[in-house]
N, CA, C and O atoms as a printed pandas DataFrame, in Angstrom:
     atom_number atom_name residue_name chain_id  residue_number  x_coord  y_coord  z_coord
0              1         N          UNK        A               1  -33.188   11.605   16.192
1              2        CA          UNK        A               1  -32.545   11.742   16.878
2              3         C          UNK        A               1  -32.158   12.841   16.964
3              4         O          UNK        A               1  -31.941   13.582   16.005
4              5         N          UNK        A               2  -31.937   13.259   18.750
5              6        CA          UNK        A               2  -31.189   14.579   19.014
6              7         C          UNK        A               2  -29.940   15.329   18.285
7              8         O          UNK        A               2  -29.288   14.515   17.631
8              9         N          UNK        A               3  -29.491   16.488   18.225
9             10        CA          UNK        A               3  -28.545   17.000   18.177
10            11         C          UNK        A               3  -27.709   16.484   19.013
11            12         O          UNK        A               3  -26.665   16.225   18.415
12            13         N          UNK        A               4  -27.644   16.122   20.455
13            14        CA          UNK        A               4  -26.726   15.821   21.697
14            15         C          UNK        A               4  -26.020   14.660   21.043
15            16         O          UNK        A               4  -24.906   14.905   20.582
16            17         N          UNK        A               5  -26.611   13.121   20.901
17            18        CA          UNK        A               5  -26.264   11.995   20.481
18            19         C          UNK        A               5  -25.791   11.833   18.799
19            20         O          UNK        A               5  -25.123   10.861   18.448
20            21         N          UNK        A               6  -26.172   12.774   17.939
21            22        CA          UNK        A               6  -25.555   12.887   17.128
22            23         C          UNK        A               6  -24.390   13.670   16.833
23            24         O          UNK        A               6  -23.959   13.768   15.684
24            25         N          UNK        A               7  -23.937   14.152   17.681
25            26        CA          UNK        A               7  -22.456   15.173   18.205
26            27         C          UNK        A               7  -21.405   14.337   19.033
27            28         O          UNK        A               7  -20.203   14.488   19.253
28            29         N          UNK        A               8  -22.379   13.356   19.419
29            30        CA          UNK        A               8  -21.738   12.318   20.326
30            31         C          UNK        A               8  -21.201   11.422   19.381
31            32         O          UNK        A               8  -19.997   11.454   19.126
32            33         N          UNK        A               9  -21.773   10.826   18.972
33            34        CA          UNK        A               9  -21.403    9.960   17.266
34            35         C          UNK        A               9  -20.072   10.576   16.738
35            36         O          UNK        A               9  -19.150    9.766   16.638
36            37         N          UNK        A              10  -19.731   12.242   16.278
37            38        CA          UNK        A              10  -19.121   12.367   15.254
38            39         C          UNK        A              10  -17.726   12.558   16.086
39            40         O          UNK        A              10  -16.610   12.736   15.598
40            41         N          UNK        A              11  -18.204   12.446   17.957
41            42        CA          UNK        A              11  -16.919   12.980   17.952
42            43         C          UNK        A              11  -15.519   11.866   18.558
43            44         O          UNK        A              11  -14.339   12.035   18.868
44            45         N          UNK        A              12  -16.819   10.296   18.467
45            46        CA          UNK        A              12  -16.144    9.256   19.345
46            47         C          UNK        A              12  -15.514    8.681   18.021
47            48         O          UNK        A              12  -16.002    8.415   16.922
48            49         N          UNK        A              13  -13.934    8.570   18.673
49            50        CA          UNK        A              13  -12.976    7.319   17.536
50            51         C          UNK        A              13  -11.981    8.577   16.915
51            52         O          UNK        A              13  -12.251    9.722   16.554
52            53         N          UNK        A              14  -10.800    7.859   16.963
53            54        CA          UNK        A              14   -9.742    8.721   16.052
54            55         C          UNK        A              14   -9.100    7.548   14.544
55            56         O          UNK        A              14   -8.220    6.695   14.657
56            57         N          UNK        A              15   -9.589    7.762   13.737
57            58        CA          UNK        A              15   -9.657    7.450   12.328
58            59         C          UNK        A              15   -7.703    6.877   12.270
59            60         O          UNK        A              15   -7.128    5.842   11.934
60            61         N          UNK        A              16   -7.299    8.128   12.763
61            62        CA          UNK        A              16   -5.732    8.396   12.452
62            63         C          UNK        A              16   -4.999    6.921   13.628
63            64         O          UNK        A              16   -4.165    6.180   13.107
64            65         N          UNK        A              17   -5.417    6.659   15.146
65            66        CA          UNK        A              17   -4.930    6.299   15.616
66            67         C          UNK        A              17   -4.787    4.762   15.208
67            68         O          UNK        A              17   -3.812    4.011   15.240
68            69         N          UNK        A              18   -6.117    4.566   14.813
69            70        CA          UNK        A              18   -6.331    3.648   13.721
70            71         C          UNK        A              18   -5.571    2.665   12.915
71            72         O          UNK        A              18   -5.369    1.463   12.745
72            73         N          UNK        A              19   -5.236    3.974   12.479
73            74        CA          UNK        A              19   -4.427    3.825   10.922
74            75         C          UNK        A              19   -2.722    3.746   11.297
75            76         O          UNK        A              19   -1.902    3.263   10.516
76            77         N          UNK        A              20   -2.462    4.174   12.306
77            78        CA          UNK        A              20   -1.068    3.713   13.076
78            79         C          UNK        A              20   -0.894    2.274   13.679
79            80         O          UNK        A              20    0.107    1.565   13.573
80            81         N          UNK        A              21   -2.310    1.920   14.468
81            82        CA          UNK        A              21   -2.215    0.547   14.684
82            83         C          UNK        A              21   -1.999   -0.392   13.567
83            84         O          UNK        A              21   -1.093   -1.225   13.565
84            85         N          UNK        A              22   -3.033   -0.202   12.423
85            86        CA          UNK        A              22   -2.782   -1.002   12.096
86            87         C          UNK        A              22   -1.247   -1.306   10.793
87            88         O          UNK        A              22   -1.047   -2.262   10.045
88            89         N          UNK        A              23   -0.501   -0.125   10.996
89            90        CA          UNK        A              23    0.435    0.229   10.533
90            91         C          UNK        A              23    1.673   -1.057   11.476
91            92         O          UNK        A              23    2.492   -1.898   11.106
92            93         N          UNK        A              24    1.224   -0.607   12.644
93            94        CA          UNK        A              24    2.002   -1.200   13.626
94            95         C          UNK        A              24    1.581   -2.805   13.202
95            96         O          UNK        A              24    2.604   -3.403   12.870
96            97         N          UNK        A              25    0.325   -3.699   13.117
97            98        CA          UNK        A              25    0.418   -4.920   13.124
98            99         C          UNK        A              25    0.763   -5.368   11.546
99           100         O          UNK        A              25    1.179   -6.524   11.472
100          101         N          UNK        A              26    0.645   -4.535   10.060
101          102        CA          UNK        A              26    1.556   -4.589    9.547
102          103         C          UNK        A              26    3.367   -4.997    9.779
103          104         O          UNK        A              26    4.048   -5.962    9.434
104          105         N          UNK        A              27    3.565   -4.150   10.280
105          106        CA          UNK        A              27    5.098   -4.578   10.871
106          107         C          UNK        A              27    4.876   -5.548   11.827
107          108         O          UNK        A              27    6.026   -5.959   11.981
108          109         N          UNK        A              28    4.170   -6.209   12.590
109          110        CA          UNK        A              28    4.184   -6.999   12.680
110          111         C          UNK        A              28    4.321   -8.618   11.929
111          112         O          UNK        A              28    5.211   -9.435   12.164
112          113         N          UNK        A              29    3.696   -8.707   11.416
113          114        CA          UNK        A              29    3.415   -9.413   10.393
114          115         C          UNK        A              29    4.817   -9.629    9.360
115          116         O          UNK        A              29    5.322  -10.706    9.041
116          117         N          UNK        A              30    5.219   -8.368    8.994
117          118        CA          UNK        A              30    6.491   -8.581    8.463
118          119         C          UNK        A              30    7.797   -9.027    9.383
119          120         O          UNK        A              30    8.746   -9.787    9.188
120          121         N          UNK        A              31    7.514   -8.455   10.127
121          122        CA          UNK        A              31    8.925   -9.304   11.306
122          123         C          UNK        A              31    8.907  -10.923   11.559
123          124         O          UNK        A              31   10.012  -11.465   11.516
124          125         N          UNK        A              32    7.347  -12.055   11.912
125          126        CA          UNK        A              32    6.948  -12.448   11.946
126          127         C          UNK        A              32    7.442  -13.554   10.600
127          128         O          UNK        A              32    8.103  -14.584   10.732
128          129         N          UNK        A              33    6.949  -13.031    9.436
129          130        CA          UNK        A              33    7.161  -13.525    8.114
130          131         C          UNK        A              33    8.734  -13.371    8.196
131          132         O          UNK        A              33    9.115  -14.512    8.459
132          133         N          UNK        A              34    9.538  -12.779    8.132
133          134        CA          UNK        A              34   11.344  -13.200    8.301
134          135         C          UNK        A              34   11.427  -14.003    9.344
135          136         O          UNK        A              34   12.292  -14.872    9.236
136          137         N          UNK        A              35   10.749  -13.998   10.417
137          138        CA          UNK        A              35   11.287  -14.794   11.508
138          139         C          UNK        A              35   11.371  -15.970   11.012
139          140         O          UNK        A              35   12.455  -16.514   11.221
140          141         N          UNK        A              36   10.293  -16.817   10.176
141          142        CA          UNK        A              36    9.317  -18.253    9.599
142          143         C          UNK        A              36   10.438  -18.428    8.794
143          144         O          UNK        A              36   10.727  -19.622    8.708
144          145         N          UNK        A              37   11.242  -17.627    8.118
145          146        CA          UNK        A              37   11.743  -17.647    6.904
146          147         C          UNK        A              37   12.938  -18.105    6.885
147          148         O          UNK        A              37   13.456  -18.860    6.062
148          149         N          UNK        A              38   13.577  -17.409    8.251
149          150        CA          UNK        A              38   15.002  -17.158    8.682
150          151         C          UNK        A              38   14.774  -19.333    9.429
151          152         O          UNK        A              38   15.797  -20.012    9.511
152          153         N          UNK        A              39   13.649  -19.837    9.750
153          154        CA          UNK        A              39   13.736  -20.957   10.085
154          155         C          UNK        A              39   14.027  -20.585   11.217
155          156         O          UNK        A              39   15.151  -21.030   11.454
156          157         N          UNK        A              40   13.552  -19.864   12.288
157          158        CA          UNK        A              40   13.616  -19.546   13.654
158          159         C          UNK        A              40   14.732  -19.954   14.450
159          160         O          UNK        A              40   14.914  -20.604   15.479
160          161         N          UNK        A              41   15.398  -19.349   13.619
161          162        CA          UNK        A              41   17.029  -19.483   14.348
162          163         C          UNK        A              41   17.314  -18.591   15.810
163          164         O          UNK        A              41   18.210  -18.829   16.619
164          165         N          UNK        A              42   16.015  -17.212   15.919
165          166        CA          UNK        A              42   16.167  -16.890   16.994
166          167         C          UNK        A              42   15.032  -16.462   17.337
167          168         O          UNK        A              42   14.073  -16.268   16.591
168          169         N          UNK        A              43   15.095  -16.291   18.528
169          170        CA          UNK        A              43   13.477  -16.193   18.737
170          171         C          UNK        A              43   12.987  -14.854   19.306
171          172         O          UNK        A              43   11.815  -14.616   19.597
172          173         N          UNK        A              44   14.359  -13.730   19.470
173          174        CA          UNK        A              44   14.392  -12.454   19.568
174          175         C          UNK        A              44   13.264  -11.823   18.696
175          176         O          UNK        A              44   12.324  -11.285   19.283
176          177         N          UNK        A              45   13.291  -11.850   17.429
177          178        CA          UNK        A              45   12.305  -11.444   16.535
178          179         C          UNK        A              45   11.135  -11.872   16.750
179          180         O          UNK        A              45   10.228  -11.070   16.530
180          181         N          UNK        A              46   10.814  -13.088   17.183
181          182        CA          UNK        A              46    9.409  -13.349   17.859
182          183         C          UNK        A              46    9.366  -12.276   18.409
183          184         O          UNK        A              46    9.243  -11.242   17.753
184          185         N          UNK        A              47    9.445  -12.280   19.561
185          186        CA          UNK        A              47    9.657  -11.038   20.592
186          187         C          UNK        A              47    9.400   -9.635   20.012
187          188         O          UNK        A              47    8.635   -8.810   20.511
188          189         N          UNK        A              48   10.033   -9.491   19.049
189          190        CA          UNK        A              48    9.809   -7.957   18.746
190          191         C          UNK        A              48    8.448   -8.183   17.851
191          192         O          UNK        A              48    7.784   -7.153   17.745
192          193         N          UNK        A              49    8.005   -9.133   17.305
193          194        CA          UNK        A              49    6.822   -9.147   16.329
194          195         C          UNK        A              49    5.780   -8.961   17.716
195          196         O          UNK        A              49    5.281   -7.840   17.821
196          197         N          UNK        A              50    5.482   -9.800   18.594
197          198        CA          UNK        A              50    4.769  -10.062   19.521
198          199         C          UNK        A              50    4.561   -8.198   20.015
199          200         O          UNK        A              50    3.507   -7.568   20.098
200          201         N          UNK        A              51    6.085   -7.682   20.286
201          202        CA          UNK        A              51    5.996   -6.028   21.084
202          203         C          UNK        A              51    4.976   -5.570   20.076
203          204         O          UNK        A              51    3.925   -5.171   20.577
204          205         N          UNK        A              52    5.050   -5.546   18.925
205          206        CA          UNK        A              52    4.724   -4.659   17.853
206          207         C          UNK        A              52    3.346   -5.293   17.983
207          208         O          UNK        A              52    2.599   -4.317   18.048
208          209         N          UNK        A              53    2.738   -6.187   18.042
209          210        CA          UNK        A              53    0.956   -6.865   17.965
210          211         C          UNK        A              53    0.599   -6.080   18.993
211          212         O          UNK        A              53   -0.212   -5.178   18.785
212          213         N          UNK        A              54    1.079   -6.259   20.132
213          214        CA          UNK        A              54    0.257   -5.394   21.213
214          215         C          UNK        A              54    0.335   -4.059   21.353
215          216         O          UNK        A              54   -0.500   -3.570   22.114
216          217         N          UNK        A              55    1.298   -3.138   20.703
217          218        CA          UNK        A              55    1.531   -2.285   20.571
218          219         C          UNK        A              55   -0.090   -1.593   19.739
219          220         O          UNK        A              55   -0.931   -0.772   20.107
220          221         N          UNK        A              56    0.056   -2.299   18.702
221          222        CA          UNK        A              56   -1.071   -2.197   17.632
222          223         C          UNK        A              56   -2.039   -2.470   18.190
223          224         O          UNK        A              56   -2.975   -1.751   17.842
224          225         N          UNK        A              57   -2.326   -3.318   19.050
225          226        CA          UNK        A              57   -3.658   -3.777   20.042
226          227         C          UNK        A              57   -3.721   -2.619   20.999
227          228         O          UNK        A              57   -4.882   -2.643   21.408
228          229         N          UNK        A              58   -3.157   -1.720   21.516
229          230        CA          UNK        A              58   -3.393   -1.061   22.853
230          231         C          UNK        A              58   -3.894    0.304   21.822
231          232         O          UNK        A              58   -5.006    0.678   22.194
232          233         N          UNK        A              59   -3.422    1.050   20.757
233          234        CA          UNK        A              59   -3.525    1.727   19.169
234          235         C          UNK        A              59   -4.815    1.570   19.286
235          236         O          UNK        A              59   -5.616    2.418   19.678
236          237         N          UNK        A              60   -5.000    0.661   19.003
237          238        CA          UNK        A              60   -6.224    0.332   17.910
238          239         C          UNK        A              60   -7.599    0.117   19.548
239          240         O          UNK        A              60   -8.768   -0.226   19.377
240          241         N          UNK        A              61   -7.104    0.366   20.647
241          242        CA          UNK        A              61   -8.101    0.319   21.805
242          243         C          UNK        A              61   -8.235    1.431   21.920
243          244         O          UNK        A              61   -9.372    1.901   21.956
244          245         N          UNK        A              62   -7.210    2.161   22.008
245          246        CA          UNK        A              62   -7.272    3.928   22.871
246          247         C          UNK        A              62   -7.773    4.430   21.066
247          248         O          UNK        A              62   -8.994    4.560   21.156
248          249         N          UNK        A              63   -7.502    4.636   20.078
249          250        CA          UNK        A              63   -8.274    5.111   19.051
250          251         C          UNK        A              63   -9.887    5.109   19.063
251          252         O          UNK        A              63  -10.521    6.062   18.609
252          253         N          UNK        A              64  -10.633    3.731   19.731
253          254        CA          UNK        A              64  -12.264    3.737   19.850
254          255         C          UNK        A              64  -12.491    4.557   21.690
255          256         O          UNK        A              64  -13.479    5.121   22.161
256          257         N          UNK        A              65  -11.333    4.326   22.213
257          258        CA          UNK        A              65  -11.690    5.142   23.787
258          259         C          UNK        A              65  -11.643    6.818   24.109
259          260         O          UNK        A              65  -12.170    7.439   25.032
260          261         N          UNK        A              66  -10.823    7.288   23.006
261          262        CA          UNK        A              66   -9.878    8.140   23.552
262          263         C          UNK        A              66  -11.132    9.154   22.541
263          264         O          UNK        A              66  -11.307    8.923   21.344
264          265         N          UNK        A              67  -11.995   10.402   23.406
265          266        CA          UNK        A              67  -12.557   11.129   22.550
266          267         C          UNK        A              67  -11.860   12.255   21.536
267          268         O          UNK        A              67  -10.834   12.919   21.687
268          269         N          UNK        A              68  -12.662   12.214   20.627
269          270        CA          UNK        A              68  -11.655   13.539   19.845
270          271         C          UNK        A              68  -12.089   15.093   20.502
271          272         O          UNK        A              68  -13.182   15.286   21.035
272          273         N          UNK        A              69  -11.297   15.882   20.394
273          274        CA          UNK        A              69  -12.302   17.722   20.451
274          275         C          UNK        A              69  -13.234   17.776   19.816
275          276         O          UNK        A              69  -13.897   18.812   19.779
């Protein structure tokens, strides 16, 4: 394995962004749980939960695709 290959592997991915994505997913799950406990009287919280889930997905993908400096 050459030094260039080793350097490229170390430079890829952001653990901090992945942690943010995990946090967003936990918020989405919490909102979903609160909504289901409330017997789904309003779908607004479901939409908010879905938005947090989509944001978590986007940040997780970005954490892998954006190279570190």
